[in-house]
N, C-alpha and C positions, 0 to 999 in steps of 0.2 A: 503494500500499501503505499503512495506516495505521501510525503509529508508536505508537498509544495502547495502553497495557495492558489486559487483560481487565477489570480492577478499575476503570480509568478508563471504558471503554465502558458497563460497567454503571451504573457512579456517575452518569454522564451521562443514561442513560436513566431510571433512576430518579427524579432530580430533575426530570427532564422530565415524566415520566407523573404523579409527584405533583403539580405544578404545574397539570397539565391536568386533573386530575380534584377540583380543589378545587371545594366547592359553590357559589362564586362564578363560576368559569370554566365550569360546565357549563351552558350554555343549554339543549341538547337531550342529556340524560343518555345516552341508549342510542348516538346518534352517537359522543358523546365518550368513552364507554367503548369503544366499537368502534374507534377512532381510538387510544386509548392502548394499547389490546390489541396493534393492528397494530406500533405502534411498539416496546413492550416485548419483542415476539416478536422483530422484526427485531434488535434490541439483542441478545438472548438468543442468535441464530445469530451475530453479529458479534463474540460475545465469545470464542470460540475455546476451544482447550484450557486447563484448569486443571490445574495442579499437586495431586498427590495431597497434598502436606503443608500445602496453603493451605485449611485447614478453614473459615476465617471467609467466604472466597469462595464455597466451595461451599454454605454455609448461604446467603447471599446470593443465589445462583443458585436455589437452592430455594425461598426466599421469592419471589422474581420470579416465576417459573414458576407458583407457586400464585397470585400474584395474577393473572397471565394468565388464568387459569381463572375466578377470580371478574371479573375485566373482562367476561368471555364471556357470562357470565350477568348482567351489569350490576348487581354486588353490589360498588358503589363502597366503602363503608365497610371490607368485609371487605379488599378490594385495596388501601387505603391503609393499613391496619393491617400488612398483608403487606410493603408498600413502605417503609415505616417501620422495620421490624424488618429489611429488606434494606440499609436504609443504615446502620442501626447496626453492621451485620457488615460492610459495606463499609470502615468507619473503622478496625475490627479488622484488616481484610485489608491495607489501605494501611499500617497501622501496623505490621504484622508482616513487611511486603515489606522 
């Protein structure tokens, strides 16, 4: 059983996916986007329940879920924008905890 909080699980996944979808990292953009989408979806499943009062984490989850949809269609720039927004919300979520 993991001892990581929901915020930590999502934060790690967002950072890893952001690194994976950097233009310099994408040899094959389609395969890279698919792998990034799978990784992010796995992390979203592992995040677990979120307290109602943790608004920043809820926003981060919404951004990450939307990023998954963009990755599904290989819309890398849109996904990166949403992941960057999720990262900002995760900083707020961590400071609120």
